[in-house]
VMD Tcl script that draws the C-alpha trace (Angstrom):
set ca {
  {15.72 12.28 -23.42}
  {14.16 9.02 -24.63}
  {17.63 7.52 -25.07}
  {18.60 8.43 -21.51}
  {15.44 6.79 -20.16}
  {16.06 3.67 -22.27}
  {19.66 3.44 -21.03}
  {18.46 3.86 -17.44}
  {15.93 1.03 -17.80}
  {18.49 -1.25 -19.42}
  {21.04 -0.56 -16.71}
  {18.44 -1.18 -14.00}
  {17.54 -4.57 -15.43}
  {21.20 -5.59 -15.57}
  {21.40 -5.62 -11.74}
  {20.25 -8.57 -9.66}
  {16.48 -8.75 -9.25}
  {14.01 -10.45 -7.00}
  {10.27 -10.95 -7.21}
  {8.27 -10.55 -4.03}
  {4.80 -11.71 -3.04}
  {3.30 -10.44 0.21}
  {0.03 -11.00 2.05}
  {-1.09 -9.09 5.11}
  {-3.59 -6.82 6.79}
  {-4.36 -3.11 6.50}
  {-5.55 -1.22 9.57}
  {-7.13 1.84 7.97}
  {-8.27 5.15 9.42}
  {-10.60 7.40 7.41}
  {-9.87 11.12 7.63}
  {-12.21 13.57 5.91}
  {-13.65 17.00 6.27}
  {-17.45 17.10 6.61}
  {-19.73 19.99 5.64}
  {-18.99 21.68 8.99}
  {-15.26 21.62 8.26}
  {-14.46 19.04 10.97}
  {-13.23 15.44 11.00}
  {-16.02 13.25 12.50}
  {-15.00 11.33 15.61}
  {-17.50 8.47 15.17}
  {-15.30 6.54 12.72}
  {-12.96 3.77 13.90}
  {-10.16 1.91 12.06}
  {-10.95 -1.53 10.67}
  {-8.84 -4.27 9.13}
  {-8.76 -5.40 5.50}
  {-6.76 -7.67 3.23}
  {-3.49 -6.61 1.57}
  {-1.83 -8.43 -1.38}
  {1.14 -7.26 -3.39}
  {3.44 -8.51 -6.14}
  {6.57 -6.51 -6.83}
  {10.01 -6.64 -8.37}
  {13.07 -5.39 -6.47}
  {16.13 -4.26 -8.40}
  {19.51 -3.30 -6.98}
  {20.65 0.19 -7.91}
  {23.88 -0.46 -6.04}
  {25.24 -2.94 -3.48}
  {23.09 -1.44 -0.73}
  {20.33 0.51 -2.50}
  {17.08 -0.92 -3.89}
  {14.17 0.20 -6.02}
  {10.90 -1.70 -6.46}
  {7.84 -1.57 -8.70}
  {4.69 -3.60 -8.36}
  {0.94 -3.99 -8.19}
  {-1.21 -4.22 -5.10}
  {-4.71 -5.02 -3.91}
  {-5.99 -3.41 -0.71}
  {-9.17 -3.37 1.33}
  {-9.52 -0.03 3.11}
  {-12.34 -0.56 5.61}
  {-13.85 1.43 8.45}
  {-16.61 1.12 11.03}
  {-18.57 3.47 13.24}
  {-21.89 4.36 14.81}
  {-24.02 7.46 15.10}
  {-26.65 7.60 17.88}
  {-26.26 3.83 18.39}
  {-26.85 3.13 14.68}
  {-23.90 1.01 13.46}
  {-22.47 1.29 9.96}
  {-19.42 0.10 8.08}
  {-17.49 0.80 4.90}
  {-15.90 -2.01 2.84}
  {-13.80 -0.99 -0.17}
  {-11.48 -2.78 -2.62}
  {-8.68 -0.86 -4.33}
  {-6.15 -1.96 -6.95}
  {-3.08 0.04 -7.87}
  {0.59 0.43 -8.71}
  {3.36 1.08 -6.22}
  {7.02 2.05 -6.17}
  {9.65 2.30 -3.46}
  {13.27 3.26 -3.07}
  {15.70 2.98 -0.19}
  {18.78 1.45 1.44}
  {19.40 -2.12 2.56}
  {21.55 -2.86 5.60}
  {23.08 -6.33 5.87}
  {22.92 -7.60 9.48}
  {24.76 -10.88 8.88}
  {23.65 -14.53 8.70}
  {21.51 -13.78 5.63}
  {19.41 -11.16 7.45}
  {18.96 -7.64 6.09}
  {16.97 -4.58 7.07}
  {15.38 -2.50 4.32}
  {13.86 0.99 4.68}
  {12.05 2.60 1.75}
  {10.18 5.72 0.77}
  {7.00 4.56 -1.00}
  {4.48 6.00 -3.44}
  {1.33 4.42 -4.82}
  {-1.60 5.27 -7.07}
  {-4.84 3.29 -6.83}
  {-8.50 3.30 -7.75}
  {-11.55 1.72 -6.16}
  {-12.92 -1.35 -7.99}
  {-15.67 -2.15 -5.50}
  {-17.13 -0.53 -2.41}
  {-20.22 -0.47 -0.24}
  {-21.57 1.00 2.95}
  {-23.69 -1.01 5.34}
  {-26.26 1.23 7.00}
  {-29.72 0.53 8.52}
  {-29.60 -3.16 7.46}
  {-28.93 -2.41 3.80}
  {-25.92 -2.02 1.54}
  {-25.28 1.19 -0.41}
  {-23.03 1.09 -3.49}
  {-20.13 3.56 -3.30}
  {-19.32 3.47 -7.03}
  {-20.96 6.85 -7.66}
  {-19.80 8.47 -4.41}
  {-17.07 10.99 -5.28}
  {-15.63 10.65 -1.77}
  {-14.50 7.13 -2.75}
  {-14.29 6.75 -6.53}
  {-11.58 9.34 -7.24}
  {-8.01 8.37 -8.10}
  {-5.84 8.01 -4.95}
  {-2.16 8.79 -4.59}
  {-0.45 7.56 -1.43}
  {2.93 8.38 0.06}
  {4.76 6.96 3.03}
  {7.46 4.62 4.21}
  {8.12 0.96 4.92}
  {10.46 -1.15 7.03}
  {11.30 -4.74 6.14}
  {13.25 -7.52 7.81}
  {14.42 -10.02 5.21}
  {16.00 -13.46 5.71}
  {17.71 -15.20 2.77}
  {17.08 -18.94 3.09}
  {18.94 -19.99 -0.08}
  {20.52 -18.09 -3.00}
  {17.13 -18.03 -4.72}
  {14.57 -17.95 -1.87}
  {13.99 -15.51 0.97}
  {11.23 -14.63 3.44}
  {10.37 -11.26 4.97}
  {8.12 -9.36 7.35}
  {7.15 -5.82 6.50}
  {5.47 -2.78 8.03}
  {4.22 0.03 5.80}
  {2.52 3.33 6.62}
  {0.86 5.44 3.92}
  {-1.20 8.65 3.74}
  {-3.52 9.15 0.78}
  {-4.09 12.28 -1.26}
  {-6.89 12.46 -3.79}
  {-7.86 14.32 -6.91}
  {-11.17 16.05 -7.51}
  {-13.74 17.15 -4.95}
  {-13.25 14.35 -2.43}
  {-12.15 15.33 1.08}
  {-11.75 11.71 2.24}
  {-8.25 10.33 2.82}
  {-7.15 6.87 3.87}
  {-4.33 6.28 6.33}
  {-3.49 2.55 6.28}
  {-0.86 0.81 8.37}
  {0.00 -2.51 6.76}
  {1.58 -5.58 8.33}
  {2.57 -8.34 5.90}
  {4.55 -11.53 5.43}
  {6.15 -12.45 2.15}
  {8.29 -14.65 -0.05}
  {11.05 -13.45 -2.39}
  {12.46 -15.31 -5.39}
  {15.78 -14.14 -6.84}
  {17.11 -14.65 -10.34}
}
mol new
graphics top color blue
foreach p $ca { graphics top sphere $p radius 0.5 }
foreach p [lrange $ca 0 end-1] q [lrange $ca 1 end] { graphics top cylinder $p $q radius 0.2 }
display resetview
């Protein structure tokens, strides 16, 4: 089994590769079940920073796989009885995607992928009643997150080594442990790709 995995990794690295850097914005909804078994309606999506660095590899002429790291801010705002509050969180994680690439001509291609990610919170706080509360010990936030979804990318090759792209990604989170909180971010990003 180990030999098969080694051969697979070697064969994957023999195909053309590109490295991608993207920066963008997450619009994140919080979905959780409270003690009454309902999802509170007083939460509203908020924006946060998205950064990613990944490596695309060709599995075939028109099929890609990518692996990378990402940094995301999954934020939210709301108010209860005219008392405003907000959540600001920073997550770091690993991501992977796989899917087809369709060449549209003139160096433009369209890429659709199924995506998976695992991440953990590195910093988080809640602003409530003019003070900040640390979320590090809150099990609704500090558990390991797995996220699944899809992405669409429009890529323009400027030269044989350099390309630019715009990307939309939608993910839904699933967590481990006792947390009932899930994040649903929609991410819009711009990026640069460098090919070997």
